[in-house]
N, CA, C and O of each residue as an XYZ file, in Angstrom:
876
protein
N     131.543     90.667    121.761
C     130.574     90.538    122.775
C     129.546     91.721    122.623
O     128.329     91.552    122.707
N     130.146     92.922    122.394
C     129.205     94.097    122.228
C     128.371     93.990    120.960
O     127.222     94.429    120.914
N     128.951     93.420    119.967
C     128.202     93.257    118.732
C     127.084     92.219    118.862
O     125.985     92.371    118.329
N     127.445     91.089    119.646
C     126.491     90.169    119.864
C     125.192     90.656    120.709
O     124.017     90.383    120.467
N     125.743     91.494    121.824
C     124.504     91.985    122.607
C     123.596     92.956    121.765
O     122.371     92.988    121.880
N     124.275     93.691    120.965
C     123.570     94.608    120.093
C     122.585     93.839    119.065
O     121.450     94.244    118.815
N     123.068     92.865    118.595
C     122.210     92.071    117.650
C     121.082     91.280    118.388
O     120.013     91.031    117.831
N     121.340     90.936    119.539
C     120.293     90.194    120.421
C     119.279     91.248    120.842
O     118.071     91.052    120.711
N     119.776     92.347    121.338
C     118.915     93.423    121.738
C     118.061     93.924    120.590
O     116.882     94.221    120.779
N     118.592     94.014    119.504
C     117.605     94.363    118.277
C     116.709     93.418    117.861
O     115.560     93.687    117.513
N     117.252     92.169    117.884
C     116.176     91.086    117.676
C     114.920     91.027    118.626
O     113.768     90.842    118.236
N     115.339     91.224    120.006
C     114.289     91.167    121.028
C     113.336     92.330    121.075
O     112.159     92.215    121.416
N     113.982     93.597    120.669
C     113.116     94.794    120.547
C     112.186     94.702    119.393
O     111.085     95.249    119.453
N     112.620     93.950    118.208
C     111.862     93.890    117.065
C     110.699     92.874    117.426
O     109.546     93.134    117.082
N     110.984     91.807    118.065
C     109.879     90.951    118.595
C     108.872     91.691    119.536
O     107.663     91.479    119.438
N     109.379     92.535    120.420
C     108.487     93.279    121.332
C     107.783     94.379    120.497
O     106.763     94.895    120.952
N     108.267     94.750    119.330
C     107.554     95.805    118.626
C     106.172     95.241    118.092
O     105.156     95.931    118.003
N     106.254     93.962    117.765
C     105.129     93.335    117.214
C     103.978     93.276    118.237
O     102.813     93.341    117.844
N     104.270     93.160    119.485
C     103.339     93.152    120.354
C     102.680     94.626    120.506
O     101.468     94.774    120.666
N     103.546     95.636    120.445
C     102.947     96.982    120.360
C     102.004     97.219    119.142
O     100.878     97.706    119.245
N     102.555     96.844    118.045
C     101.611     96.970    116.788
C     100.292     96.282    116.883
O      99.271     96.756    116.384
N     100.335     95.119    117.554
C      98.994     94.377    117.675
C      98.140     95.143    118.753
O      96.948     95.326    118.504
N      98.644     95.578    119.869
C      97.936     96.218    120.898
C      97.502     97.535    120.560
O      96.434     97.946    121.014
N      98.254     98.289    119.767
C      97.930     99.626    119.197
C      96.603     99.609    118.552
O      95.848    100.575    118.664
N      96.285     98.554    117.881
C      94.929     98.490    117.108
C      93.805     98.700    118.163
O      92.729     99.158    117.779
N      93.979     98.418    119.349
C      92.946     98.570    120.301
C      93.206     99.970    121.091
O      92.357    100.845    121.263
N      94.532     99.999    121.525
C      94.913    101.118    122.481
C      94.706    102.649    121.816
O      94.165    103.537    122.475
N      95.129    102.842    120.612
C      95.101    104.015    120.074
C      93.731    104.734    119.750
O      93.599    105.956    119.822
N      92.718    103.856    119.384
C      91.569    104.353    119.174
C      90.518    104.352    120.224
O      89.604    105.176    120.255
N      90.702    103.292    121.171
C      89.700    103.055    122.193
C      90.173    103.021    123.636
O      89.329    102.829    124.510
N      91.444    103.189    123.961
C      91.810    103.135    125.261
C      91.340    104.406    126.113
O      91.611    105.530    125.693
N      90.664    104.238    127.263
C      90.116    105.274    127.960
C      91.300    106.311    128.568
O      92.003    105.895    129.488
N      91.480    107.517    128.093
C      92.494    108.318    128.421
C      92.625    108.581    130.015
O      93.687    108.951    130.517
N      91.488    108.361    130.736
C      91.612    108.688    132.233
C      92.484    107.611    132.884
O      93.056    107.802    133.958
N      92.563    106.434    132.162
C      93.296    105.254    132.936
C      94.836    105.508    132.310
O      95.050    105.307    131.114
N      95.719    105.894    133.079
C      97.086    106.202    132.657
C      97.867    104.879    132.712
O      97.364    103.869    133.204
N      99.074    104.906    132.212
C      99.970    103.698    132.136
C     100.452    103.511    133.693
O     100.612    102.392    134.182
N     100.652    104.666    134.379
C     100.915    104.456    135.864
C      99.932    103.906    136.733
O     100.283    103.330    137.764
N      98.566    104.044    136.375
C      97.484    103.432    137.022
C      97.735    101.974    136.960
O      97.695    101.278    137.975
N      97.987    101.509    135.802
C      98.109    100.021    135.648
C      99.347     99.437    136.360
O      99.348     98.308    136.851
N     100.406    100.285    136.385
C     101.623     99.872    137.081
C     101.236     99.867    138.644
O     101.515     98.906    139.362
N     100.633    100.909    139.072
C     100.363    100.947    140.537
C      99.460     99.801    140.834
O      99.651     99.216    141.900
N      98.606     99.438    140.134
C      97.712     98.317    140.269
C      98.576     97.056    140.525
O      98.268     96.286    141.434
N      99.654     96.834    139.733
C     100.512     95.752    139.873
C     101.281     95.752    141.337
O     101.451     94.732    142.005
N     101.687     96.987    141.688
C     102.256     97.154    143.025
C     101.278     96.676    144.118
O     101.604     95.891    145.008
N     100.024     97.226    143.971
C      98.989     96.871    145.074
C      98.833     95.281    144.989
O      98.829     94.637    146.038
N      98.712     94.685    143.838
C      98.568     93.289    143.705
C      99.656     92.411    144.353
O      99.415     91.370    144.965
N     100.905     92.950    144.152
C     102.001     92.370    144.744
C     101.969     92.401    146.350
O     102.229     91.403    147.023
N     101.646     93.565    146.859
C     101.422     93.576    148.296
C     100.375     92.815    148.851
O     100.488     92.260    149.944
N      99.322     92.759    148.127
C      98.175     91.886    148.525
C      98.558     90.362    148.479
O      98.220     89.593    149.378
N      99.210     90.012    147.492
C      99.543     88.544    147.386
C     100.479     88.389    148.461
O     100.315     87.381    149.149
N     101.469     89.194    148.778
C     102.422     88.911    149.954
C     101.726     88.777    151.238
O     102.077     87.953    152.083
N     100.647     89.660    151.402
C      99.927     89.655    152.717
C      99.001     88.413    152.726
O      98.719     87.860    153.789
N      98.548     87.996    151.581
C      97.613     86.760    151.613
C      98.412     85.476    151.792
O      97.971     84.526    152.439
N      99.588     85.480    151.202
C     100.228     84.137    151.274
C     101.033     84.096    152.698
O     101.089     83.017    153.288
N     101.588     85.126    153.198
C     102.379     85.187    154.391
C     101.805     85.641    155.776
O     102.344     85.315    156.834
N     100.799     86.332    155.710
C     100.047     86.853    156.856
C      98.821     86.091    157.189
O      98.593     85.700    158.333
N      98.043     85.884    156.197
C      96.804     85.159    156.227
C      96.811     83.812    155.946
O      95.809     83.145    156.203
N      97.930     83.239    155.385
C      98.090     81.883    154.981
C      96.965     81.374    154.000
O      96.429     80.267    154.068
N      96.699     82.343    153.095
C      95.534     81.812    152.161
C      96.019     80.672    151.212
O      97.035     80.840    150.538
N      95.374     79.633    151.159
C      95.706     78.428    150.421
C      94.774     78.301    149.091
O      94.785     77.252    148.447
N      94.081     79.253    148.759
C      93.116     79.214    147.631
C      94.012     79.508    146.291
O      94.362     80.627    145.916
N      94.290     78.340    145.691
C      95.197     78.431    144.533
C      94.603     79.204    143.328
O      95.329     79.859    142.580
N      93.254     79.108    143.160
C      92.571     79.872    142.156
C      92.826     81.429    142.293
O      93.185     82.157    141.367
N      92.565     81.850    143.694
C      92.730     83.056    143.999
C      93.995     83.788    143.701
O      94.061     84.871    143.118
N      95.039     83.054    144.181
C      96.373     83.367    143.989
C      96.751     83.614    142.614
O      97.280     84.649    142.210
N      96.397     82.431    141.802
C      96.673     82.424    140.439
C      96.079     83.548    139.679
O      96.736     84.143    138.824
N      94.832     83.861    139.971
C      94.051     84.921    139.314
C      94.673     86.216    139.559
O      94.837     86.979    138.608
N      95.073     86.576    140.856
C      95.636     87.845    141.257
C      96.977     87.997    140.562
O      97.302     89.105    140.134
N      97.810     86.896    140.421
C      99.038     86.958    139.719
C      98.924     87.202    138.221
O      99.699     87.947    137.621
N      97.947     86.558    137.658
C      97.657     86.667    136.220
C      97.192     88.169    135.979
O      97.583     88.773    134.980
N      96.434     88.703    136.820
C      96.037     90.083    136.659
C      97.216     91.061    136.561
O      97.356     91.913    135.683
N      98.035     90.819    137.577
C      99.342     91.549    137.632
C     100.189     91.421    136.349
O     100.657     92.424    135.810
N     100.376     90.208    135.878
C     101.010     89.931    134.620
C     100.300     90.726    133.523
O     100.984     91.362    132.722
N      99.016     90.725    133.447
C      98.336     91.399    132.461
C      98.583     92.887    132.483
O      98.735     93.460    131.404
N      98.631     93.480    133.471
C      98.920     94.876    133.667
C     100.415     95.138    133.164
O     100.735     96.199    132.629
N     101.225     94.177    133.361
C     102.562     94.343    132.686
C     102.613     94.337    131.360
O     103.329     95.119    130.735
N     101.824     93.414    130.782
C     101.644     93.343    129.358
C     101.022     94.645    128.680
O     101.187     94.861    127.479
N     100.365     95.424    129.430
C      99.639     96.578    128.784
C     100.313     97.864    129.087
O     100.427     98.703    128.193
N     100.842     98.118    130.469
C     101.374     99.393    130.627
C     102.383     99.973    129.658
O     102.290    101.167    129.371
N     103.245     99.300    129.183
C     104.249     99.850    128.250
C     103.648    100.172    126.903
O     103.981    101.208    126.329
N     102.780     99.336    126.371
C     102.117     99.735    125.052
C     101.140    100.958    125.186
O     101.089    101.836    124.324
N     100.383    100.958    126.296
C      99.592    102.057    126.610
C     100.300    103.393    126.710
O      99.801    104.410    126.226
N     101.522    103.386    127.371
C     102.394    104.520    127.546
C     102.865    105.017    126.151
O     102.872    106.215    125.867
N     103.263    104.029    125.283
C     103.804    104.416    123.919
C     102.655    104.684    122.975
O     102.787    105.466    122.033
N     101.558    104.058    123.215
C     100.405    104.377    122.199
C      99.599    105.605    122.528
O      98.902    106.156    121.676
N      99.697    106.034    123.774
C      99.064    107.334    124.090
C     100.109    108.557    124.329
O      99.774    109.672    124.729
N     101.324    108.188    124.040
C     102.348    109.387    124.125
C     102.558    109.687    125.548
O     102.754    110.871    125.822
N     102.550    108.757    126.581
C     102.768    109.081    127.839
C     103.869    108.352    128.487
O     103.785    107.892    129.626
N     104.950    108.255    127.697
C     106.213    107.621    128.207
C     107.049    108.567    129.051
O     107.515    109.606    128.582
N     107.237    108.164    130.370
C     107.895    108.967    131.282
C     109.134    108.037    132.022
O     109.035    106.827    132.227
N     110.205    108.797    132.341
C     111.213    108.025    133.198
C     110.715    107.516    134.476
O     111.143    106.447    134.910
N     109.800    108.237    135.141
C     109.265    107.681    136.380
C     108.429    106.286    136.151
O     108.446    105.305    136.894
N     107.725    106.445    134.981
C     106.957    105.300    134.557
C     107.772    104.045    134.379
O     107.400    102.956    134.815
N     108.852    104.230    133.749
C     109.810    103.187    133.408
C     110.389    102.677    134.747
O     110.427    101.459    134.922
N     110.804    103.445    135.626
C     111.312    103.027    136.912
C     110.318    102.306    137.745
O     110.598    101.269    138.346
N     109.151    102.875    137.771
C     108.029    102.289    138.432
C     107.631    100.770    137.929
O     107.331     99.834    138.670
N     107.695    100.752    136.625
C     107.421     99.383    135.880
C     108.337     98.337    136.410
O     107.917     97.269    136.857
N     109.755     98.703    136.345
C     110.542     97.673    136.748
C     110.520     97.229    138.200
O     110.786     96.085    138.568
N     110.160     98.292    139.031
C     110.044     98.061    140.539
C     108.754     97.134    140.678
O     108.820     96.145    141.407
N     107.647     97.422    140.026
C     106.431     96.663    140.182
C     106.621     95.384    139.565
O     105.860     94.512    139.984
N     107.403     95.059    138.716
C     107.820     93.665    138.191
C     108.417     92.846    139.255
O     108.063     91.688    139.475
N     109.304     93.451    139.894
C     110.120     92.725    141.086
C     109.258     92.403    142.063
O     109.301     91.256    142.509
N     108.354     93.304    142.561
C     107.473     93.114    143.680
C     106.531     92.076    143.293
O     106.251     91.221    144.134
N     105.993     92.029    142.120
C     105.046     90.918    141.646
C     105.576     89.602    141.827
O     104.928     88.708    142.371
N     106.817     89.449    141.356
C     107.457     88.026    141.279
C     107.798     87.651    142.544
O     107.581     86.480    142.855
N     108.359     88.504    143.462
C     108.922     88.085    144.779
C     107.963     87.147    145.553
O     108.374     86.023    145.842
N     106.778     87.511    145.890
C     106.029     86.567    146.766
C     105.707     85.416    146.107
O     105.586     84.426    146.829
N     105.521     85.261    144.840
C     105.227     83.922    144.160
C     106.494     83.138    144.198
O     106.474     81.937    144.467
N     107.596     83.781    143.936
C     108.871     83.081    143.923
C     109.056     82.460    145.247
O     109.300     81.255    145.316
N     108.958     83.208    146.327
C     109.051     82.579    147.699
C     107.985     81.494    147.937
O     108.271     80.426    148.479
N     106.979     81.745    147.592
C     105.720     80.706    147.863
C     106.013     79.482    147.136
O     105.663     78.418    147.647
N     106.607     79.487    146.015
C     106.692     78.264    145.066
C     107.954     77.593    145.069
O     108.094     76.445    144.648
N     108.974     78.372    145.590
C     110.385     77.680    145.366
C     110.872     77.585    146.742
O     111.785     76.768    146.858
N     110.508     78.219    147.882
C     111.199     78.095    149.157
C     111.402     76.733    149.750
O     112.440     76.498    150.368
N     110.452     75.805    149.596
C     110.618     74.444    150.265
C     111.505     73.665    149.536
O     112.197     72.889    150.195
N     111.662     73.692    148.228
C     112.506     72.710    147.459
C     113.595     73.295    146.616
O     114.530     72.592    146.230
N     113.495     74.572    146.320
C     114.475     75.209    145.519
C     115.045     76.458    146.202
O     114.886     77.547    145.650
N     115.678     76.373    147.331
C     115.974     77.574    147.983
C     117.197     78.248    147.282
O     117.266     79.477    147.266
N     118.147     77.493    146.712
C     119.283     78.199    145.953
C     118.743     78.989    144.854
O     119.165     80.131    144.672
N     117.741     78.422    144.019
C     117.330     79.154    142.989
C     116.591     80.458    143.490
O     116.802     81.554    142.970
N     115.755     80.273    144.483
C     115.182     81.575    145.101
C     116.224     82.494    145.537
O     116.130     83.683    145.230
N     117.139     82.095    146.172
C     118.213     83.075    146.673
C     118.944     83.706    145.431
O     119.330     84.870    145.531
N     119.138     83.068    144.368
C     119.849     83.507    143.167
C     118.923     84.650    142.516
O     119.358     85.736    142.133
N     117.554     84.233    142.446
C     116.512     85.282    141.904
C     116.673     86.552    142.776
O     116.803     87.654    142.243
N     116.666     86.410    143.965
C     116.516     87.604    144.871
C     117.840     88.387    144.748
O     117.805     89.599    144.535
N     118.999     87.726    144.879
C     120.311     88.394    144.839
C     120.565     89.123    143.520
O     121.094     90.234    143.527
N     120.211     88.541    142.434
C     120.469     89.036    141.063
C     119.401     90.303    140.962
O     119.754     91.309    140.346
N     118.248     90.245    141.503
C     117.352     91.474    141.321
C     117.897     92.547    142.170
O     117.873     93.706    141.756
N     118.421     92.237    143.403
C     118.977     93.259    144.262
C     120.152     94.076    143.556
O     120.307     95.297    143.600
N     120.942     93.145    142.900
C     122.075     93.734    142.209
C     121.607     94.596    141.000
O     122.152     95.671    140.753
N     120.581     94.096    140.251
C     119.953     94.911    139.287
C     119.484     96.235    139.729
O     119.725     97.288    139.139
N     118.780     96.104    140.838
C     118.166     97.266    141.386
C     119.186     98.462    141.779
O     118.953     99.654    141.581
N     120.287     97.966    142.336
C     121.476     98.889    142.614
C     122.121     99.450    141.346
O     122.473    100.622    141.215
N     122.243     98.446    140.387
C     122.828     98.945    139.020
C     121.925    100.072    138.475
O     122.395    101.116    138.023
N     120.666     99.820    138.537
C     119.699    100.898    137.954
C     119.782    102.146    138.791
O     119.779    103.223    138.194
N     119.857    102.127    140.137
C     119.958    103.274    140.902
C     121.085    104.150    140.527
O     120.982    105.359    140.322
N     122.352    103.337    140.440
C     123.692    103.988    139.989
C     123.558    104.629    138.805
O     123.999    105.771    138.683
N     122.915    103.965    137.746
C     122.770    104.359    136.429
C     121.942    105.773    136.337
O     122.217    106.668    135.538
N     120.872    105.813    137.300
C     120.032    106.929    137.227
C     120.881    108.155    138.042
O     120.718    109.340    137.750
N     121.709    107.750    138.988
C     122.518    108.756    139.776
C     123.399    109.581    138.860
O     123.712    110.718    139.213
N     123.857    109.038    137.600
C     124.544    109.744    136.701
C     123.707    110.594    135.842
O     124.253    111.073    134.849
N     122.438    110.865    136.071
C     121.548    111.701    135.471
C     121.442    111.253    133.875
O     121.361    112.016    132.913
N     121.462    109.928    133.864
C     121.168    109.252    132.575
C     119.634    108.889    132.490
O     119.075    108.366    133.454
N     119.029    109.151    131.429
C     117.622    108.739    131.233
C     117.458    107.304    131.395
O     118.052    106.548    130.627
N     116.650    106.816    132.394
C     116.411    105.360    132.800
C     115.168    104.900    131.938
O     114.044    105.360    132.134
N     115.419    104.072    131.087
C     114.181    103.549    130.300
C     114.137    101.988    130.410
O     115.137    101.333    130.705
N     112.978    101.466    130.168
C     112.870     99.934    130.225
C     113.828     99.236    129.424
O     114.047     99.624    128.276
N     114.467     98.172    129.944
C     115.410     97.423    129.284
C     114.806     96.262    128.545
O     113.974     95.636    129.202
N     115.021     95.865    127.411
C     114.502     94.758    126.651
C     114.954     93.438    127.230
O     114.266     92.432    127.056
N     116.138     93.401    127.944
C     116.517     92.149    128.509
C     115.716     91.922    129.751
O     115.299     90.799    130.035
N     115.475     93.069    130.559
C     114.611     92.925    131.675
C     113.268     92.560    131.353
O     112.661     91.841    132.147
N     112.707     92.958    130.284
C     111.358     92.626    129.799
C     111.445     91.251    129.518
O     110.579     90.550    130.041
N     112.260     90.723    128.837
C     112.409     89.288    128.499
C     112.390     88.284    129.572
O     111.750     87.232    129.544
N     113.189     88.725    130.572
C     113.415     88.055    131.898
C     111.881     87.941    132.580
O     111.414     86.894    133.030
N     111.221     89.198    132.560
C     109.909     89.139    133.139
C     108.865     88.149    132.513
O     108.087     87.454    133.166
N     108.970     88.194    131.113
C     107.987     87.310    130.285
C     108.302     85.968    130.757
O     107.371     85.290    131.190
N     109.589     85.443    130.734
C     109.945     84.066    131.045
C     109.461     83.595    132.323
O     108.853     82.532    132.454
N     109.784     84.543    133.441
C     109.436     84.231    134.772
C     107.953     84.205    134.959
O     107.453     83.386    135.731
N     107.233     85.050    134.300
C     105.829     85.207    134.506
C     105.144     83.944    133.921
O     104.232     83.405    134.548
N     105.561     83.476    132.751
C     105.127     82.320    132.216
C     105.375     80.935    133.091
O     104.559     80.019    133.197
N     106.520     80.987    133.614
C     106.918     79.753    134.275
C     106.146     79.833    135.785
O     105.678     78.806    136.276
N     106.070     80.906    136.353
C     105.316     80.929    137.548
C     103.883     80.719    137.395
O     103.259     80.149    138.290
N     103.333     81.114    136.381
C     101.887     80.688    136.158
C     101.719     79.145    136.024
O     100.837     78.512    136.605
N     102.670     78.598    135.184
C     102.712     77.078    135.089
C     102.836     76.462    136.469
O     102.042     75.609    136.866
N     103.835     76.906    137.179
C     104.065     76.288    138.518
C     102.827     76.377    139.446
O     102.480     75.431    140.153
N     102.175     77.576    139.403
C     100.900     77.719    140.248
C      99.877     76.881    139.639
O      99.045     76.437    140.430
N      99.773     76.622    138.639
C      98.682     75.741    137.953
C      98.861     74.366    138.545
O      97.870     73.714    138.874
N     100.159     73.872    138.704
C     100.437     72.443    139.250
C     100.494     72.550    140.686
O     100.333     71.488    141.286
N     100.688     73.598    141.383
C     100.977     73.580    142.730
C      99.880     72.945    143.550
O      98.729     73.213    143.207
N     100.060     72.151    144.572
C     101.303     72.024    145.343
C     102.413     70.984    144.890
O     103.428     70.733    145.540
N     102.033     70.375    143.582
C     102.955     69.383    143.093
C     104.284     70.161    142.849
O     104.336     71.378    142.675
N     105.324     69.337    142.858
C     106.784     69.954    142.642
C     106.861     70.375    141.395
O     106.419     69.674    140.485
N     107.477     71.675    141.148
C     107.778     72.141    139.732
C     108.471     71.296    138.886
O     109.438     70.689    139.345
N     108.107     71.130    137.583
C     108.805     70.409    136.568
C     110.227     70.921    136.366
O     110.452     72.131    136.365
N     111.257     69.952    136.181
C     112.562     70.488    136.015
C     112.676     71.538    134.917
O     113.385     72.535    135.049
N     111.946     71.278    133.816
C     111.967     72.211    132.715
C     111.663     73.722    133.260
O     112.193     74.704    132.740
N     110.842     73.799    134.253
C     110.419     75.198    134.664
C     111.552     75.690    135.593
O     111.875     76.878    135.578
N     112.177     74.769    136.423
C     113.223     75.180    137.098
C     114.511     75.681    136.305
O     115.245     76.597    136.675
N     114.652     74.938    135.178
C     115.820     75.220    134.308
C     115.510     76.735    133.618
O     116.342     77.640    133.550
N     114.343     76.789    133.203
C     113.950     78.028    132.583
C     114.217     79.236    133.592
O     114.806     80.252    133.224
N     113.734     79.048    134.916
C     114.031     80.084    135.670
C     115.519     80.559    135.905
O     115.864     81.741    135.925
N     116.365     79.454    136.083
C     117.748     79.603    135.998
C     118.207     80.415    134.747
O     118.937     81.400    134.850
N     117.754     79.962    133.611
C     118.090     80.552    132.286
C     117.664     82.053    132.323
O     118.417     82.905    131.852
N     116.447     82.390    132.886
C     115.954     83.704    132.869
C     116.955     84.735    133.521
O     117.009     85.907    133.148
N     117.717     84.226    134.489
C     118.725     85.067    135.154
C     119.802     85.593    134.209
O     120.438     86.612    134.477
N     119.987     84.911    133.147
C     121.030     85.450    132.087
C     120.511     86.744    131.605
O     121.302     87.674    131.448
N     119.283     86.888    131.360
C     118.745     88.016    130.873
C     118.842     89.240    131.801
O     118.922     90.381    131.344
N     118.833     88.958    133.171
C     119.092     89.972    134.238
C     120.406     90.432    134.047
O     120.668     91.633    133.977
N     121.295     89.488    133.953
C     122.858     89.820    133.881
C     123.050     90.655    132.621
O     123.810     91.622    132.578
N     122.363     90.252    131.664
C     122.525     91.111    130.377
C     122.097     92.656    130.558
O     122.694     93.646    130.135
N     120.943     92.596    131.276
C     120.321     93.976    131.616
C     121.374     94.892    132.335
O     121.554     96.068    132.018
N     122.085     94.211    133.380
C     123.020     94.871    134.106
C     124.189     95.168    133.245
O     124.744     96.266    133.298
N     124.546     94.296    132.519
C     125.884     94.400    131.824
C     125.665     95.602    130.665
O     126.625     96.356    130.509
N     124.623     95.801    129.948
C     124.406     96.680    128.993
C     124.354     98.237    129.778
O     124.702     99.260    129.189
N     123.938     98.228    130.980
C     123.834     99.485    131.609
C     125.361     99.805    132.077
O     125.730    100.977    132.006
N     126.190     98.896    132.514
C     127.542     99.031    132.794
C     128.226     99.491    131.685
O     128.960    100.474    131.787
N     128.060     98.836    130.515
C     128.681     99.197    129.295
C     128.336    100.546    128.778
O     129.179    101.221    128.188
N     127.073    100.978    128.989
C     126.793    102.258    128.520
C     127.431    103.372    129.536
O     127.820    104.451    129.090
N     127.516    103.055    130.903
C     128.205    103.941    131.632
C     129.699    104.070    131.319
O     130.246    105.169    131.404
N     130.367    102.972    130.959
C     131.698    103.084    130.544
C     131.858    103.828    129.207
O     132.888    104.458    128.970
N     130.946    103.762    128.426
C     131.139    104.532    127.083
C     130.918    106.043    127.386
O     131.367    106.904    126.629
N     130.257    106.326    128.443
C     130.082    107.839    128.798
C     131.083    108.290    129.821
O     130.985    109.406    130.332
N     132.082    107.417    130.146
C     133.221    107.835    131.009
C     132.911    107.858    132.385
O     133.538    108.629    133.111
N     131.890    107.004    132.927
C     131.498    107.089    134.325
C     132.118    105.999    135.139
O     132.065    105.957    136.368
N     132.686    105.154    134.402
C     133.532    103.850    135.102
C     134.880    104.279    135.257
O     135.528    104.449    134.225
N     135.440    104.492    136.403
C     136.740    105.139    136.719
C     137.803    103.905    136.948
O     138.979    103.949    136.589
N     137.197    102.834    137.586
C     138.048    101.800    138.038
C     138.705    101.131    136.904
O     138.037    100.672    135.978
N     140.013    101.055    136.940
C     140.841    100.489    135.769
C     140.636     99.011    135.711
O     140.597     98.527    134.580
N     140.510     98.274    136.650
C     140.329     96.819    136.538
C     138.982     96.582    135.978
O     138.872     95.604    135.239
N     137.899     97.337    136.212
C     136.641     97.108    135.718
C     136.663     97.562    134.202
O     136.051     96.949    133.327
N     137.309     98.521    134.007
C     137.501     98.909    132.485
C     138.152     97.953    131.691
O     137.825     97.686    130.535
N     139.166     97.385    132.377
C     139.862     96.439    131.528
C     139.084     95.237    131.061
O     139.038     94.806    129.909
N     138.413     94.710    132.245
C     137.505     93.569    131.913
C     136.375     93.891    130.901
O     136.041     93.069    130.048
N     135.753     95.200    131.028
C     134.838     95.526    129.996
C     135.383     95.553    128.712
O     134.721     95.099    127.778
N     136.593     96.060    128.517
C     137.214     96.109    127.131
C     137.440     94.762    126.485
O     137.506     94.660    125.260
N     137.564     93.691    127.325
C     137.746     92.388    126.868
C     136.337     91.882    126.336
O     136.304     90.919    125.570
N     135.190     92.518    126.730
C     133.995     92.103    126.184
C     133.574     92.821    124.852
O     132.601     92.458    124.191
N     134.292     93.744    124.558
C     133.959     94.518    123.328
C     134.647     93.865    122.046
O     134.485     94.369    120.934
């Protein structure tokens, strides 16, 4: 299992590196240095809060506006990592803020588009993200450098694409293929959690014998 996860992680990171190489062609020579990666990430946080307010406090039903704001948020997620790497501004705080901003951006759209007909899926997305957040906090509490996880990135890409497609068709019911893809995306969240737990085990931070026994079976 450990070998499989390693091979899958290497494959996904290689695919992700192609995005960096392409964007670096613009970022390295032309990106305005006054705009930091965290500026992009904070923009995503602001858009997440704005979407939440528009959808659930002001009951805005302008699909074009909601879709545009969400797409801008997704675009900042596409850029902030490459900008950080391309301008040598990678920080642990930036990585933590990035994953938090991703969760905040997805949440209002997930509630908006899934609550009426796919409550169990919505509940699963929220619960898995809560578990992932606690796993990240525990991981950081052991003074281990917390960096972006490729499995978390892959989950975000899948969910972003699906929610854009769902918003385009809204208020029509989401296609089953979109729902199945969202269920599938949860696997990558579990893989993200699992890799952090296995890393903690390898460093001796997992003391529970039962958990260690189960983790040994996965190796």
